[in-house]
CHARMM internal coordinates of N, CA and C (Angstrom, degrees):
IC EDIT
DIST 1 N 1 CA 1.5033
DIST 1 CA 1 C 1.4932
ANGL 1 N 1 CA 1 C 106.04
DIST 1 C 2 N 1.3375
ANGL 1 CA 1 C 2 N 109.67
DIHE 1 N 1 CA 1 C 2 N 133.59
DIST 2 N 2 CA 1.5241
ANGL 1 C 2 N 2 CA 116.38
DIHE 1 CA 1 C 2 N 2 CA 176.50
DIST 2 CA 2 C 1.5225
ANGL 2 N 2 CA 2 C 108.88
DIHE 1 C 2 N 2 CA 2 C -94.27
DIST 2 C 3 N 1.2489
ANGL 2 CA 2 C 3 N 114.62
DIHE 2 N 2 CA 2 C 3 N 135.15
DIST 3 N 3 CA 1.4622
ANGL 2 C 3 N 3 CA 122.96
DIHE 2 CA 2 C 3 N 3 CA 172.70
DIST 3 CA 3 C 1.4834
ANGL 3 N 3 CA 3 C 108.25
DIHE 2 C 3 N 3 CA 3 C -114.79
DIST 3 C 4 N 1.3005
ANGL 3 CA 3 C 4 N 116.37
DIHE 3 N 3 CA 3 C 4 N 117.48
DIST 4 N 4 CA 1.3962
ANGL 3 C 4 N 4 CA 123.97
DIHE 3 CA 3 C 4 N 4 CA -176.56
DIST 4 CA 4 C 1.4940
ANGL 4 N 4 CA 4 C 109.38
DIHE 3 C 4 N 4 CA 4 C -95.88
DIST 4 C 5 N 1.3533
ANGL 4 CA 4 C 5 N 117.75
DIHE 4 N 4 CA 4 C 5 N 134.14
DIST 5 N 5 CA 1.4586
ANGL 4 C 5 N 5 CA 119.90
DIHE 4 CA 4 C 5 N 5 CA 179.94
DIST 5 CA 5 C 1.5113
ANGL 5 N 5 CA 5 C 112.29
DIHE 4 C 5 N 5 CA 5 C 88.82
DIST 5 C 6 N 1.2247
ANGL 5 CA 5 C 6 N 119.68
DIHE 5 N 5 CA 5 C 6 N 121.38
DIST 6 N 6 CA 1.4937
ANGL 5 C 6 N 6 CA 121.01
DIHE 5 CA 5 C 6 N 6 CA 179.98
DIST 6 CA 6 C 1.5522
ANGL 6 N 6 CA 6 C 109.49
DIHE 5 C 6 N 6 CA 6 C -142.10
DIST 6 C 7 N 1.3783
ANGL 6 CA 6 C 7 N 116.95
DIHE 6 N 6 CA 6 C 7 N 9.61
DIST 7 N 7 CA 1.3420
ANGL 6 C 7 N 7 CA 121.37
DIHE 6 CA 6 C 7 N 7 CA -174.27
DIST 7 CA 7 C 1.5132
ANGL 7 N 7 CA 7 C 114.76
DIHE 6 C 7 N 7 CA 7 C -125.01
DIST 7 C 8 N 1.3505
ANGL 7 CA 7 C 8 N 115.15
DIHE 7 N 7 CA 7 C 8 N 27.00
DIST 8 N 8 CA 1.5108
ANGL 7 C 8 N 8 CA 120.42
DIHE 7 CA 7 C 8 N 8 CA -179.67
DIST 8 CA 8 C 1.5732
ANGL 8 N 8 CA 8 C 102.97
DIHE 7 C 8 N 8 CA 8 C -79.33
DIST 8 C 9 N 1.2944
ANGL 8 CA 8 C 9 N 111.88
DIHE 8 N 8 CA 8 C 9 N 157.23
DIST 9 N 9 CA 1.5335
ANGL 8 C 9 N 9 CA 119.72
DIHE 8 CA 8 C 9 N 9 CA 175.21
DIST 9 CA 9 C 1.5331
ANGL 9 N 9 CA 9 C 107.96
DIHE 8 C 9 N 9 CA 9 C -82.51
DIST 9 C 10 N 1.3376
ANGL 9 CA 9 C 10 N 117.29
DIHE 9 N 9 CA 9 C 10 N 66.88
DIST 10 N 10 CA 1.4216
ANGL 9 C 10 N 10 CA 125.38
DIHE 9 CA 9 C 10 N 10 CA 175.76
DIST 10 CA 10 C 1.5200
ANGL 10 N 10 CA 10 C 111.71
DIHE 9 C 10 N 10 CA 10 C -127.24
DIST 10 C 11 N 1.3310
ANGL 10 CA 10 C 11 N 116.52
DIHE 10 N 10 CA 10 C 11 N 178.07
DIST 11 N 11 CA 1.4367
ANGL 10 C 11 N 11 CA 121.65
DIHE 10 CA 10 C 11 N 11 CA -177.30
DIST 11 CA 11 C 1.4963
ANGL 11 N 11 CA 11 C 114.60
DIHE 10 C 11 N 11 CA 11 C -51.97
DIST 11 C 12 N 1.3801
ANGL 11 CA 11 C 12 N 116.90
DIHE 11 N 11 CA 11 C 12 N -42.92
DIST 12 N 12 CA 1.4353
ANGL 11 C 12 N 12 CA 122.41
DIHE 11 CA 11 C 12 N 12 CA -177.69
DIST 12 CA 12 C 1.4755
ANGL 12 N 12 CA 12 C 113.84
DIHE 11 C 12 N 12 CA 12 C -124.62
DIST 12 C 13 N 1.3761
ANGL 12 CA 12 C 13 N 118.39
DIHE 12 N 12 CA 12 C 13 N 15.18
DIST 13 N 13 CA 1.4042
ANGL 12 C 13 N 13 CA 121.33
DIHE 12 CA 12 C 13 N 13 CA 175.68
DIST 13 CA 13 C 1.5576
ANGL 13 N 13 CA 13 C 115.70
DIHE 12 C 13 N 13 CA 13 C 82.92
DIST 13 C 14 N 1.3496
ANGL 13 CA 13 C 14 N 117.26
DIHE 13 N 13 CA 13 C 14 N -3.60
DIST 14 N 14 CA 1.4414
ANGL 13 C 14 N 14 CA 117.22
DIHE 13 CA 13 C 14 N 14 CA 179.14
DIST 14 CA 14 C 1.5580
ANGL 14 N 14 CA 14 C 108.23
DIHE 13 C 14 N 14 CA 14 C -107.97
DIST 14 C 15 N 1.2981
ANGL 14 CA 14 C 15 N 113.19
DIHE 14 N 14 CA 14 C 15 N 163.75
DIST 15 N 15 CA 1.4614
ANGL 14 C 15 N 15 CA 117.98
DIHE 14 CA 14 C 15 N 15 CA -171.83
DIST 15 CA 15 C 1.5619
ANGL 15 N 15 CA 15 C 110.03
DIHE 14 C 15 N 15 CA 15 C -65.37
DIST 15 C 16 N 1.3351
ANGL 15 CA 15 C 16 N 113.45
DIHE 15 N 15 CA 15 C 16 N 147.13
DIST 16 N 16 CA 1.4802
ANGL 15 C 16 N 16 CA 118.74
DIHE 15 CA 15 C 16 N 16 CA 177.72
DIST 16 CA 16 C 1.5171
ANGL 16 N 16 CA 16 C 106.00
DIHE 15 C 16 N 16 CA 16 C -110.33
DIST 16 C 17 N 1.3908
ANGL 16 CA 16 C 17 N 111.10
DIHE 16 N 16 CA 16 C 17 N 132.35
DIST 17 N 17 CA 1.3967
ANGL 16 C 17 N 17 CA 118.23
DIHE 16 CA 16 C 17 N 17 CA -176.81
DIST 17 CA 17 C 1.5722
ANGL 17 N 17 CA 17 C 108.42
DIHE 16 C 17 N 17 CA 17 C -131.98
DIST 17 C 18 N 1.3285
ANGL 17 CA 17 C 18 N 116.89
DIHE 17 N 17 CA 17 C 18 N 162.65
DIST 18 N 18 CA 1.3782
ANGL 17 C 18 N 18 CA 123.64
DIHE 17 CA 17 C 18 N 18 CA 177.88
DIST 18 CA 18 C 1.6399
ANGL 18 N 18 CA 18 C 103.68
DIHE 17 C 18 N 18 CA 18 C -108.69
DIST 18 C 19 N 1.3149
ANGL 18 CA 18 C 19 N 113.03
DIHE 18 N 18 CA 18 C 19 N 92.85
DIST 19 N 19 CA 1.4042
ANGL 18 C 19 N 19 CA 118.86
DIHE 18 CA 18 C 19 N 19 CA -171.16
DIST 19 CA 19 C 1.5564
ANGL 19 N 19 CA 19 C 112.17
DIHE 18 C 19 N 19 CA 19 C -77.43
DIST 19 C 20 N 1.3248
ANGL 19 CA 19 C 20 N 116.84
DIHE 19 N 19 CA 19 C 20 N 129.69
DIST 20 N 20 CA 1.4133
ANGL 19 C 20 N 20 CA 125.94
DIHE 19 CA 19 C 20 N 20 CA -176.83
DIST 20 CA 20 C 1.5016
ANGL 20 N 20 CA 20 C 110.61
DIHE 19 C 20 N 20 CA 20 C -126.05
DIST 20 C 21 N 1.3532
ANGL 20 CA 20 C 21 N 120.17
DIHE 20 N 20 CA 20 C 21 N 127.13
DIST 21 N 21 CA 1.4462
ANGL 20 C 21 N 21 CA 120.48
DIHE 20 CA 20 C 21 N 21 CA -179.24
DIST 21 CA 21 C 1.5206
ANGL 21 N 21 CA 21 C 111.85
DIHE 20 C 21 N 21 CA 21 C -61.62
DIST 21 C 22 N 1.3279
ANGL 21 CA 21 C 22 N 113.87
DIHE 21 N 21 CA 21 C 22 N 141.57
DIST 22 N 22 CA 1.4625
ANGL 21 C 22 N 22 CA 119.05
DIHE 21 CA 21 C 22 N 22 CA -175.42
DIST 22 CA 22 C 1.5305
ANGL 22 N 22 CA 22 C 111.72
DIHE 21 C 22 N 22 CA 22 C -61.59
DIST 22 C 23 N 1.2644
ANGL 22 CA 22 C 23 N 123.24
DIHE 22 N 22 CA 22 C 23 N -30.52
DIST 23 N 23 CA 1.4289
ANGL 22 C 23 N 23 CA 121.97
DIHE 22 CA 22 C 23 N 23 CA 173.42
DIST 23 CA 23 C 1.5680
ANGL 23 N 23 CA 23 C 111.12
DIHE 22 C 23 N 23 CA 23 C -64.32
DIST 23 C 24 N 1.3192
ANGL 23 CA 23 C 24 N 117.33
DIHE 23 N 23 CA 23 C 24 N -47.37
DIST 24 N 24 CA 1.4067
ANGL 23 C 24 N 24 CA 118.39
DIHE 23 CA 23 C 24 N 24 CA 177.32
DIST 24 CA 24 C 1.5281
ANGL 24 N 24 CA 24 C 112.28
DIHE 23 C 24 N 24 CA 24 C -61.97
DIST 24 C 25 N 1.3159
ANGL 24 CA 24 C 25 N 120.14
DIHE 24 N 24 CA 24 C 25 N -29.67
DIST 25 N 25 CA 1.4802
ANGL 24 C 25 N 25 CA 122.83
DIHE 24 CA 24 C 25 N 25 CA 176.30
DIST 25 CA 25 C 1.4980
ANGL 25 N 25 CA 25 C 107.69
DIHE 24 C 25 N 25 CA 25 C -70.33
DIST 25 C 26 N 1.3729
ANGL 25 CA 25 C 26 N 118.00
DIHE 25 N 25 CA 25 C 26 N -43.97
DIST 26 N 26 CA 1.4731
ANGL 25 C 26 N 26 CA 117.48
DIHE 25 CA 25 C 26 N 26 CA 177.83
DIST 26 CA 26 C 1.4636
ANGL 26 N 26 CA 26 C 113.34
DIHE 25 C 26 N 26 CA 26 C -63.80
DIST 26 C 27 N 1.2647
ANGL 26 CA 26 C 27 N 118.77
DIHE 26 N 26 CA 26 C 27 N -43.57
DIST 27 N 27 CA 1.5184
ANGL 26 C 27 N 27 CA 121.60
DIHE 26 CA 26 C 27 N 27 CA 175.40
DIST 27 CA 27 C 1.4826
ANGL 27 N 27 CA 27 C 109.67
DIHE 26 C 27 N 27 CA 27 C -57.46
DIST 27 C 28 N 1.3090
ANGL 27 CA 27 C 28 N 119.45
DIHE 27 N 27 CA 27 C 28 N -45.39
DIST 28 N 28 CA 1.4961
ANGL 27 C 28 N 28 CA 120.01
DIHE 27 CA 27 C 28 N 28 CA -179.46
DIST 28 CA 28 C 1.4636
ANGL 28 N 28 CA 28 C 112.19
DIHE 27 C 28 N 28 CA 28 C -60.49
DIST 28 C 29 N 1.3933
ANGL 28 CA 28 C 29 N 119.89
DIHE 28 N 28 CA 28 C 29 N -41.51
DIST 29 N 29 CA 1.4552
ANGL 28 C 29 N 29 CA 120.24
DIHE 28 CA 28 C 29 N 29 CA 174.39
DIST 29 CA 29 C 1.5172
ANGL 29 N 29 CA 29 C 114.92
DIHE 28 C 29 N 29 CA 29 C -60.78
DIST 29 C 30 N 1.3207
ANGL 29 CA 29 C 30 N 117.74
DIHE 29 N 29 CA 29 C 30 N -40.36
DIST 30 N 30 CA 1.4272
ANGL 29 C 30 N 30 CA 119.47
DIHE 29 CA 29 C 30 N 30 CA 175.22
DIST 30 CA 30 C 1.4881
ANGL 30 N 30 CA 30 C 111.18
DIHE 29 C 30 N 30 CA 30 C -61.86
DIST 30 C 31 N 1.2249
ANGL 30 CA 30 C 31 N 118.64
DIHE 30 N 30 CA 30 C 31 N -45.10
DIST 31 N 31 CA 1.5173
ANGL 30 C 31 N 31 CA 119.46
DIHE 30 CA 30 C 31 N 31 CA -178.12
DIST 31 CA 31 C 1.4971
ANGL 31 N 31 CA 31 C 111.64
DIHE 30 C 31 N 31 CA 31 C -72.52
DIST 31 C 32 N 1.2881
ANGL 31 CA 31 C 32 N 117.51
DIHE 31 N 31 CA 31 C 32 N -27.92
DIST 32 N 32 CA 1.5296
ANGL 31 C 32 N 32 CA 119.68
DIHE 31 CA 31 C 32 N 32 CA 174.75
DIST 32 CA 32 C 1.4974
ANGL 32 N 32 CA 32 C 108.87
DIHE 31 C 32 N 32 CA 32 C -69.45
DIST 32 C 33 N 1.3838
ANGL 32 CA 32 C 33 N 122.94
DIHE 32 N 32 CA 32 C 33 N -40.47
DIST 33 N 33 CA 1.4824
ANGL 32 C 33 N 33 CA 123.74
DIHE 32 CA 32 C 33 N 33 CA 173.82
DIST 33 CA 33 C 1.4647
ANGL 33 N 33 CA 33 C 112.44
DIHE 32 C 33 N 33 CA 33 C -60.71
DIST 33 C 34 N 1.3687
ANGL 33 CA 33 C 34 N 115.28
DIHE 33 N 33 CA 33 C 34 N -42.98
DIST 34 N 34 CA 1.5074
ANGL 33 C 34 N 34 CA 119.94
DIHE 33 CA 33 C 34 N 34 CA 179.56
DIST 34 CA 34 C 1.5417
ANGL 34 N 34 CA 34 C 111.90
DIHE 33 C 34 N 34 CA 34 C -59.81
DIST 34 C 35 N 1.3857
ANGL 34 CA 34 C 35 N 109.26
DIHE 34 N 34 CA 34 C 35 N -42.84
DIST 35 N 35 CA 1.4971
ANGL 34 C 35 N 35 CA 115.61
DIHE 34 CA 34 C 35 N 35 CA 177.03
DIST 35 CA 35 C 1.5187
ANGL 35 N 35 CA 35 C 114.41
DIHE 34 C 35 N 35 CA 35 C -59.67
DIST 35 C 36 N 1.3629
ANGL 35 CA 35 C 36 N 110.15
DIHE 35 N 35 CA 35 C 36 N -41.76
DIST 36 N 36 CA 1.4541
ANGL 35 C 36 N 36 CA 118.91
DIHE 35 CA 35 C 36 N 36 CA -174.16
DIST 36 CA 36 C 1.6048
ANGL 36 N 36 CA 36 C 108.69
DIHE 35 C 36 N 36 CA 36 C -64.18
DIST 36 C 37 N 1.3278
ANGL 36 CA 36 C 37 N 114.13
DIHE 36 N 36 CA 36 C 37 N -39.21
DIST 37 N 37 CA 1.4548
ANGL 36 C 37 N 37 CA 119.28
DIHE 36 CA 36 C 37 N 37 CA -179.71
DIST 37 CA 37 C 1.5508
ANGL 37 N 37 CA 37 C 114.93
DIHE 36 C 37 N 37 CA 37 C -60.25
DIST 37 C 38 N 1.3235
ANGL 37 CA 37 C 38 N 115.82
DIHE 37 N 37 CA 37 C 38 N -34.39
DIST 38 N 38 CA 1.4654
ANGL 37 C 38 N 38 CA 118.02
DIHE 37 CA 37 C 38 N 38 CA 177.46
DIST 38 CA 38 C 1.4612
ANGL 38 N 38 CA 38 C 117.35
DIHE 37 C 38 N 38 CA 38 C -102.99
DIST 38 C 39 N 1.3463
ANGL 38 CA 38 C 39 N 120.01
DIHE 38 N 38 CA 38 C 39 N -26.73
DIST 39 N 39 CA 1.4220
ANGL 38 C 39 N 39 CA 121.75
DIHE 38 CA 38 C 39 N 39 CA -177.43
DIST 39 CA 39 C 1.5333
ANGL 39 N 39 CA 39 C 117.18
DIHE 38 C 39 N 39 CA 39 C -118.64
DIST 39 C 40 N 1.2788
ANGL 39 CA 39 C 40 N 117.01
DIHE 39 N 39 CA 39 C 40 N -0.57
DIST 40 N 40 CA 1.4348
ANGL 39 C 40 N 40 CA 119.81
DIHE 39 CA 39 C 40 N 40 CA 179.52
DIST 40 CA 40 C 1.5935
ANGL 40 N 40 CA 40 C 109.10
DIHE 39 C 40 N 40 CA 40 C 83.92
DIST 40 C 41 N 1.3410
ANGL 40 CA 40 C 41 N 113.83
DIHE 40 N 40 CA 40 C 41 N -170.35
DIST 41 N 41 CA 1.3555
ANGL 40 C 41 N 41 CA 121.64
DIHE 40 CA 40 C 41 N 41 CA -174.21
DIST 41 CA 41 C 1.5912
ANGL 41 N 41 CA 41 C 114.69
DIHE 40 C 41 N 41 CA 41 C -71.45
DIST 41 C 42 N 1.3532
ANGL 41 CA 41 C 42 N 112.30
DIHE 41 N 41 CA 41 C 42 N 130.47
DIST 42 N 42 CA 1.4813
ANGL 41 C 42 N 42 CA 118.69
DIHE 41 CA 41 C 42 N 42 CA 175.77
DIST 42 CA 42 C 1.4742
ANGL 42 N 42 CA 42 C 107.04
DIHE 41 C 42 N 42 CA 42 C -142.65
DIST 42 C 43 N 1.3225
ANGL 42 CA 42 C 43 N 115.81
DIHE 42 N 42 CA 42 C 43 N 161.56
DIST 43 N 43 CA 1.4638
ANGL 42 C 43 N 43 CA 122.49
DIHE 42 CA 42 C 43 N 43 CA 175.88
DIST 43 CA 43 C 1.4776
ANGL 43 N 43 CA 43 C 111.96
DIHE 42 C 43 N 43 CA 43 C -105.12
DIST 43 C 44 N 1.3491
ANGL 43 CA 43 C 44 N 116.75
DIHE 43 N 43 CA 43 C 44 N 131.83
DIST 44 N 44 CA 1.4747
ANGL 43 C 44 N 44 CA 123.59
DIHE 43 CA 43 C 44 N 44 CA 179.01
DIST 44 CA 44 C 1.4721
ANGL 44 N 44 CA 44 C 113.92
DIHE 43 C 44 N 44 CA 44 C -121.59
DIST 44 C 45 N 1.2665
ANGL 44 CA 44 C 45 N 121.86
DIHE 44 N 44 CA 44 C 45 N 136.45
DIST 45 N 45 CA 1.4897
ANGL 44 C 45 N 45 CA 122.83
DIHE 44 CA 44 C 45 N 45 CA 173.20
DIST 45 CA 45 C 1.5663
ANGL 45 N 45 CA 45 C 103.73
DIHE 44 C 45 N 45 CA 45 C -112.35
DIST 45 C 46 N 1.3166
ANGL 45 CA 45 C 46 N 112.46
DIHE 45 N 45 CA 45 C 46 N 122.75
DIST 46 N 46 CA 1.5178
ANGL 45 C 46 N 46 CA 117.81
DIHE 45 CA 45 C 46 N 46 CA 178.34
DIST 46 CA 46 C 1.5045
ANGL 46 N 46 CA 46 C 112.12
DIHE 45 C 46 N 46 CA 46 C -103.60
DIST 46 C 47 N 1.3066
ANGL 46 CA 46 C 47 N 117.44
DIHE 46 N 46 CA 46 C 47 N 12.44
DIST 47 N 47 CA 1.4540
ANGL 46 C 47 N 47 CA 120.60
DIHE 46 CA 46 C 47 N 47 CA -179.56
DIST 47 CA 47 C 1.5557
ANGL 47 N 47 CA 47 C 108.67
DIHE 46 C 47 N 47 CA 47 C -70.83
DIST 47 C 48 N 1.3318
ANGL 47 CA 47 C 48 N 114.70
DIHE 47 N 47 CA 47 C 48 N 160.73
DIST 48 N 48 CA 1.4443
ANGL 47 C 48 N 48 CA 119.55
DIHE 47 CA 47 C 48 N 48 CA 175.39
DIST 48 CA 48 C 1.5432
ANGL 48 N 48 CA 48 C 113.14
DIHE 47 C 48 N 48 CA 48 C -82.36
DIST 48 C 49 N 1.2830
ANGL 48 CA 48 C 49 N 114.70
DIHE 48 N 48 CA 48 C 49 N -22.02
DIST 49 N 49 CA 1.5105
ANGL 48 C 49 N 49 CA 121.25
DIHE 48 CA 48 C 49 N 49 CA -172.50
DIST 49 CA 49 C 1.4876
ANGL 49 N 49 CA 49 C 111.92
DIHE 48 C 49 N 49 CA 49 C 83.00
DIST 49 C 50 N 1.2961
ANGL 49 CA 49 C 50 N 117.30
DIHE 49 N 49 CA 49 C 50 N 7.57
DIST 50 N 50 CA 1.5183
ANGL 49 C 50 N 50 CA 123.80
DIHE 49 CA 49 C 50 N 50 CA 175.69
DIST 50 CA 50 C 1.5190
ANGL 50 N 50 CA 50 C 109.96
DIHE 49 C 50 N 50 CA 50 C -116.42
DIST 50 C 51 N 1.3397
ANGL 50 CA 50 C 51 N 117.31
DIHE 50 N 50 CA 50 C 51 N 114.59
DIST 51 N 51 CA 1.3923
ANGL 50 C 51 N 51 CA 120.65
DIHE 50 CA 50 C 51 N 51 CA 179.51
DIST 51 CA 51 C 1.5290
ANGL 51 N 51 CA 51 C 108.76
DIHE 50 C 51 N 51 CA 51 C -95.96
DIST 51 C 52 N 1.4009
ANGL 51 CA 51 C 52 N 116.10
DIHE 51 N 51 CA 51 C 52 N 147.50
DIST 52 N 52 CA 1.3844
ANGL 51 C 52 N 52 CA 123.55
DIHE 51 CA 51 C 52 N 52 CA 174.61
DIST 52 CA 52 C 1.5395
ANGL 52 N 52 CA 52 C 107.68
DIHE 51 C 52 N 52 CA 52 C -132.64
DIST 52 C 53 N 1.3766
ANGL 52 CA 52 C 53 N 112.93
DIHE 52 N 52 CA 52 C 53 N 142.06
DIST 53 N 53 CA 1.4470
ANGL 52 C 53 N 53 CA 117.84
DIHE 52 CA 52 C 53 N 53 CA -177.37
DIST 53 CA 53 C 1.5496
ANGL 53 N 53 CA 53 C 107.14
DIHE 52 C 53 N 53 CA 53 C -78.81
DIST 53 C 54 N 1.2866
ANGL 53 CA 53 C 54 N 115.70
DIHE 53 N 53 CA 53 C 54 N 159.01
DIST 54 N 54 CA 1.4441
ANGL 53 C 54 N 54 CA 121.54
DIHE 53 CA 53 C 54 N 54 CA 178.62
DIST 54 CA 54 C 1.5139
ANGL 54 N 54 CA 54 C 109.71
DIHE 53 C 54 N 54 CA 54 C -58.54
DIST 54 C 55 N 1.3519
ANGL 54 CA 54 C 55 N 119.43
DIHE 54 N 54 CA 54 C 55 N -40.42
DIST 55 N 55 CA 1.4642
ANGL 54 C 55 N 55 CA 117.48
DIHE 54 CA 54 C 55 N 55 CA 178.91
DIST 55 CA 55 C 1.5512
ANGL 55 N 55 CA 55 C 111.88
DIHE 54 C 55 N 55 CA 55 C -70.84
DIST 55 C 56 N 1.3727
ANGL 55 CA 55 C 56 N 116.55
DIHE 55 N 55 CA 55 C 56 N -35.76
DIST 56 N 56 CA 1.4710
ANGL 55 C 56 N 56 CA 116.48
DIHE 55 CA 55 C 56 N 56 CA 177.40
DIST 56 CA 56 C 1.5413
ANGL 56 N 56 CA 56 C 110.01
DIHE 55 C 56 N 56 CA 56 C -58.15
DIST 56 C 57 N 1.2952
ANGL 56 CA 56 C 57 N 118.12
DIHE 56 N 56 CA 56 C 57 N -37.81
DIST 57 N 57 CA 1.5320
ANGL 56 C 57 N 57 CA 122.01
DIHE 56 CA 56 C 57 N 57 CA -178.53
DIST 57 CA 57 C 1.4965
ANGL 57 N 57 CA 57 C 106.82
DIHE 56 C 57 N 57 CA 57 C -71.49
DIST 57 C 58 N 1.3173
ANGL 57 CA 57 C 58 N 120.33
DIHE 57 N 57 CA 57 C 58 N -40.25
DIST 58 N 58 CA 1.5205
ANGL 57 C 58 N 58 CA 121.40
DIHE 57 CA 57 C 58 N 58 CA -177.34
DIST 58 CA 58 C 1.6121
ANGL 58 N 58 CA 58 C 104.89
DIHE 57 C 58 N 58 CA 58 C -67.51
DIST 58 C 59 N 1.2736
ANGL 58 CA 58 C 59 N 118.13
DIHE 58 N 58 CA 58 C 59 N -45.47
DIST 59 N 59 CA 1.4474
ANGL 58 C 59 N 59 CA 120.47
DIHE 58 CA 58 C 59 N 59 CA -175.81
DIST 59 CA 59 C 1.6105
ANGL 59 N 59 CA 59 C 108.71
DIHE 58 C 59 N 59 CA 59 C -66.69
DIST 59 C 60 N 1.3253
ANGL 59 CA 59 C 60 N 119.75
DIHE 59 N 59 CA 59 C 60 N -35.55
DIST 60 N 60 CA 1.4623
ANGL 59 C 60 N 60 CA 119.67
DIHE 59 CA 59 C 60 N 60 CA 174.15
DIST 60 CA 60 C 1.5391
ANGL 60 N 60 CA 60 C 110.23
DIHE 59 C 60 N 60 CA 60 C -63.84
DIST 60 C 61 N 1.3620
ANGL 60 CA 60 C 61 N 114.57
DIHE 60 N 60 CA 60 C 61 N -43.93
DIST 61 N 61 CA 1.4242
ANGL 60 C 61 N 61 CA 113.94
DIHE 60 CA 60 C 61 N 61 CA -178.80
DIST 61 CA 61 C 1.5125
ANGL 61 N 61 CA 61 C 113.48
DIHE 60 C 61 N 61 CA 61 C -61.73
DIST 61 C 62 N 1.3653
ANGL 61 CA 61 C 62 N 112.58
DIHE 61 N 61 CA 61 C 62 N -38.04
DIST 62 N 62 CA 1.5061
ANGL 61 C 62 N 62 CA 117.34
DIHE 61 CA 61 C 62 N 62 CA 177.59
DIST 62 CA 62 C 1.5317
ANGL 62 N 62 CA 62 C 111.06
DIHE 61 C 62 N 62 CA 62 C -60.10
DIST 62 C 63 N 1.3094
ANGL 62 CA 62 C 63 N 117.09
DIHE 62 N 62 CA 62 C 63 N -38.34
DIST 63 N 63 CA 1.5215
ANGL 62 C 63 N 63 CA 120.41
DIHE 62 CA 62 C 63 N 63 CA -177.80
DIST 63 CA 63 C 1.4052
ANGL 63 N 63 CA 63 C 108.07
DIHE 62 C 63 N 63 CA 63 C -70.40
DIST 63 C 64 N 1.3840
ANGL 63 CA 63 C 64 N 117.56
DIHE 63 N 63 CA 63 C 64 N -41.96
DIST 64 N 64 CA 1.5371
ANGL 63 C 64 N 64 CA 119.49
DIHE 63 CA 63 C 64 N 64 CA -178.21
DIST 64 CA 64 C 1.5191
ANGL 64 N 64 CA 64 C 115.37
DIHE 63 C 64 N 64 CA 64 C -64.53
DIST 64 C 65 N 1.3911
ANGL 64 CA 64 C 65 N 113.60
DIHE 64 N 64 CA 64 C 65 N -44.02
DIST 65 N 65 CA 1.4873
ANGL 64 C 65 N 65 CA 118.55
DIHE 64 CA 64 C 65 N 65 CA 179.23
DIST 65 CA 65 C 1.5784
ANGL 65 N 65 CA 65 C 111.74
DIHE 64 C 65 N 65 CA 65 C -86.64
DIST 65 C 66 N 1.2467
ANGL 65 CA 65 C 66 N 115.29
DIHE 65 N 65 CA 65 C 66 N -4.82
DIST 66 N 66 CA 1.5422
ANGL 65 C 66 N 66 CA 118.44
DIHE 65 CA 65 C 66 N 66 CA 178.23
DIST 66 CA 66 C 1.5356
ANGL 66 N 66 CA 66 C 111.60
DIHE 65 C 66 N 66 CA 66 C 55.81
DIST 66 C 67 N 1.3804
ANGL 66 CA 66 C 67 N 113.81
DIHE 66 N 66 CA 66 C 67 N 40.38
DIST 67 N 67 CA 1.5389
ANGL 66 C 67 N 67 CA 121.12
DIHE 66 CA 66 C 67 N 67 CA 179.15
DIST 67 CA 67 C 1.4798
ANGL 67 N 67 CA 67 C 105.72
DIHE 66 C 67 N 67 CA 67 C -150.20
DIST 67 C 68 N 1.3598
ANGL 67 CA 67 C 68 N 112.00
DIHE 67 N 67 CA 67 C 68 N 147.05
DIST 68 N 68 CA 1.4731
ANGL 67 C 68 N 68 CA 114.80
DIHE 67 CA 67 C 68 N 68 CA 171.30
DIST 68 CA 68 C 1.5579
ANGL 68 N 68 CA 68 C 114.06
DIHE 67 C 68 N 68 CA 68 C -73.45
DIST 68 C 69 N 1.3501
ANGL 68 CA 68 C 69 N 112.07
DIHE 68 N 68 CA 68 C 69 N 148.57
DIST 69 N 69 CA 1.5006
ANGL 68 C 69 N 69 CA 117.54
DIHE 68 CA 68 C 69 N 69 CA 173.97
DIST 69 CA 69 C 1.5091
ANGL 69 N 69 CA 69 C 104.53
DIHE 68 C 69 N 69 CA 69 C -115.01
DIST 69 C 70 N 1.3867
ANGL 69 CA 69 C 70 N 109.85
DIHE 69 N 69 CA 69 C 70 N 121.87
DIST 70 N 70 CA 1.4663
ANGL 69 C 70 N 70 CA 117.25
DIHE 69 CA 69 C 70 N 70 CA 177.29
DIST 70 CA 70 C 1.5191
ANGL 70 N 70 CA 70 C 114.09
DIHE 69 C 70 N 70 CA 70 C -65.76
DIST 70 C 71 N 1.2822
ANGL 70 CA 70 C 71 N 118.12
DIHE 70 N 70 CA 70 C 71 N 119.50
DIST 71 N 71 CA 1.4251
ANGL 70 C 71 N 71 CA 119.42
DIHE 70 CA 70 C 71 N 71 CA 179.00
DIST 71 CA 71 C 1.5041
ANGL 71 N 71 CA 71 C 111.47
DIHE 70 C 71 N 71 CA 71 C -140.75
END
COOR INIT
IC SEED 1 N 1 CA 1 C
IC BUILD
């Protein structure tokens, strides 16, 4: 696995993102279109408000699968 960027001003130097599952993202798009049809344009934020660094996610995966991930 390639991790790009290691010099960000974050806890471990990797980028911090608010990860959202792709199904939740798709559902949010459908609901936004439905909202638009009845109430017009609005802005929605579907993030969780909790960011995790790339390395935090990799380390969590390693713990869950009980195997190292080469990166």
